[in-house]
C-alpha positions in Angstrom: 56.0 26.1 24.4 52.8 27.9 23.5 53.4 27.4 19.8 53.9 23.7 20.3 50.6 23.4 22.2 48.8 25.3 19.4 50.3 23.0 16.8 49.2 19.9 18.7 45.7 21.3 19.0 45.5 22.0 15.3 46.7 18.4 14.5 44.0 17.0 16.9 41.3 19.0 15.2 42.2 17.7 11.8 42.2 14.1 13.1 38.8 14.4 14.7 37.3 15.9 11.6 38.6 13.0 9.5 37.1 10.5 11.9 33.6 12.1 11.7 33.8 14.1 14.9 32.4 17.2 13.2 28.8 18.0 12.4 27.0 15.9 9.8 26.6 17.3 6.3 23.2 18.9 5.8 20.6 16.9 3.8 19.8 18.1 0.4 16.2 18.6 -0.9 13.0 18.1 1.0 12.3 14.5 -0.1 9.0 15.4 -1.8 10.1 13.7 -5.1 12.1 10.9 -3.6 11.8 7.5 -5.2 12.3 4.2 -3.4 16.0 3.4 -3.1 17.8 0.0 -3.2 16.8 -0.6 0.4 13.2 -0.8 -0.8 14.0 -4.1 -2.6 14.2 -5.7 0.9 11.2 -4.1 2.6 9.1 -3.2 -0.4 6.5 -0.3 -0.4 3.2 0.1 1.3 -0.1 0.7 -0.5 0.0 4.5 0.1 3.7 5.0 -0.7 3.1 5.9 -4.4 -0.6 6.5 -4.2 -0.5 10.2 -5.3 1.8 9.4 -8.2 -0.5 6.6 -9.3 -3.6 8.9 -9.1 -1.7 11.5 -11.1 -1.1 8.9 -13.8 -4.8 7.9 -13.7 -5.9 11.5 -14.2 -3.6 11.8 -17.2 -5.6 8.9 -18.6 -8.9 10.5 -17.8 -9.3 13.7 -15.8 -12.3 12.3 -13.9 -10.6 9.0 -12.9 -11.9 7.5 -9.6 -10.1 4.9 -7.5 -12.1 1.7 -7.1 -9.5 -0.8 -5.9 -6.0 -1.2 -4.6 -4.3 -4.6 -4.5 -1.2 -6.7 -4.5 -0.5 -10.5 -4.3 2.1 -13.0 -3.4 3.4 -10.7 -0.7 5.3 -11.7 2.4 3.7 -8.8 4.4 2.1 -5.4 4.1 4.9 -4.0 1.9 5.6 -5.5 -1.5 7.5 -4.8 -4.7 4.3 -3.6 -6.6 0.8 -2.3 -6.1 -2.1 -2.1 -8.5 -4.6 0.8 -8.5 -7.8 0.2 -10.4 -9.6 3.3 -11.6 -12.7 4.2 -13.6 -13.9 7.1 -15.7 -17.6 7.7 -14.9 -18.0 10.0 -18.0 -16.5 7.4 -20.4 -17.7 4.2 -18.7 -14.2 2.8 -18.9 -11.6 1.4 -16.5 -7.9 0.9 -16.4 -5.2 -0.2 -14.0 -2.2 1.7 -12.8 0.9 -0.2 -11.6 3.4 1.2 -9.1 6.8 -0.5 -8.7 9.0 -0.1 -5.7 11.6 1.7 -7.8 9.2 4.5 -8.4 8.0 3.4 -11.9 4.3 4.3 -12.5 2.6 2.8 -15.5 -0.8 2.5 -17.0 -1.0 -1.2 -17.7 -4.8 -1.5 -18.2 -6.8 -1.7 -21.4 -8.9 1.3 -20.8 -11.9 -0.6 -22.0 -15.6 -0.4 -21.2 -16.5 -1.7 -17.7 -19.2 -1.9 -15.1 -18.8 1.2 -12.9 -18.2 0.5 -9.2 -18.5 2.4 -5.9 -15.4 4.6 -5.8 -13.1 4.6 -2.8 -12.1 7.5 -0.6 -8.5 8.4 -1.0 -8.3 8.7 2.8 -7.7 5.1 3.7 -5.4 3.5 6.2 -2.2 2.1 4.9 -1.5 -1.6 4.4 0.8 -2.0 7.4 -2.0 -0.7 9.7 -4.5 -3.1 8.1 -2.0 -5.9 8.6 -1.5 -5.2 12.3 -5.3 -5.0 12.8 -6.0 -8.3 11.0 -3.1 -10.0 12.9 -4.5 -8.8 16.2 -7.9 -10.2 15.2 -6.5 -13.7 14.5 -5.0 -13.7 11.0 -2.2 -16.2 10.8 -0.4 -16.0 7.5 -0.1 -19.4 5.7 1.9 -18.6 2.6 2.0 -15.6 0.4 -0.5 -12.9 1.3 -3.1 -11.2 -0.9 -4.1 -7.6 -0.1 -7.1 -5.9 -1.7 -9.0 -2.7 -0.9 -12.5 -2.5 -2.5 -16.2 -2.5 -1.8 -17.2 -6.0 -0.7 -20.5 -7.9 -0.5 -20.5 -10.9 1.8 -22.9 -12.8 4.0 -20.9 -11.8 7.0 -21.5 -8.1 6.3 -24.8 -6.4 7.0 -24.4 -4.4 3.8 -21.7 -4.0 1.2 -18.9 -1.8 2.5 -15.3 -0.9 1.8 -12.9 -3.4 3.2 -9.2 -4.0 3.4 -9.2 -7.7 2.6 -6.3 -9.8 3.7 -5.9 -13.6 3.1 -3.5 -16.4 2.3 -3.8 -20.0 1.4 -4.6 -20.8 5.0 -7.9 -18.9 4.7 -9.2 -21.1 1.9 -12.0 -23.4 2.9 -11.0 -26.8 1.6 -14.6 -28.0 1.5 -16.1 -25.2 -0.5 -13.1 -23.6 -2.1 -14.1 -20.2 -0.8 -11.6 -17.8 0.6 -12.5 -16.3 4.0 -10.7 -13.0 4.0 -10.2 -10.7 7.0 -12.0 -7.4 6.6 -10.6 -4.3 8.1 -12.4 -0.9 7.9 -10.2 1.3 5.7 -11.5 4.5 7.3 -11.4 3.6 11.0 -8.8 0.9 11.0 -11.1 -1.3 13.0 -11.5 -5.0 12.4 -14.9 -5.7 10.9 -15.3 -9.5 10.3 -13.9 -12.7 9.0 -15.8 -13.1 5.8 -17.7 -16.2 4.8 -16.6 -16.2 1.2 -20.3 -16.3 0.2 -22.1 -13.4 -1.4 -24.9 -11.9 0.7 -28.3 -12.6 -0.8 -30.1 -9.6 -2.2 -33.2 -10.7 -0.2 -31.3 -10.7 3.1 -32.2 -7.9 5.6 
């Protein structure tokens, strides 16, 4: 009788193991070099998802490369299939553009030509989903594909030029003037700053 009971227990253990009743297999690797998987094609990637890889590519172009802008367009939300990272070399007076795709591909797609140097951005900026949530809370209502841009901005609604996460869609275009009234979110604090006027601030303004 004891031997029959042991046999039944052994059979039950095998069945449970086959049905997933055992411990899950350990994960391999630490994920440091992971690339977006097929699931990313649905959700896309955020602005910071491949930032470090993009900056590495930029420094391969010029060791003193500085980030001056981050952008994407025709997005459904704060994650998209691609992001652009515009960089400049102060020593060379040249600029280029790095493109990051959701599949992990990083490419220098700019010309590397001469350019007007701009105020560089800090690499410590809030990610696009946080900027999206802040702008939505402030009143942004998407009206078609979204445009996202992080850069220094001059506008009559701002007391001085400052770094802004700029979010806008066709619904933010002023039909009378053609100006786009983007929503500015502070990339450092994550706070809403202002709905821009779409008009450049006069140099004579206080």
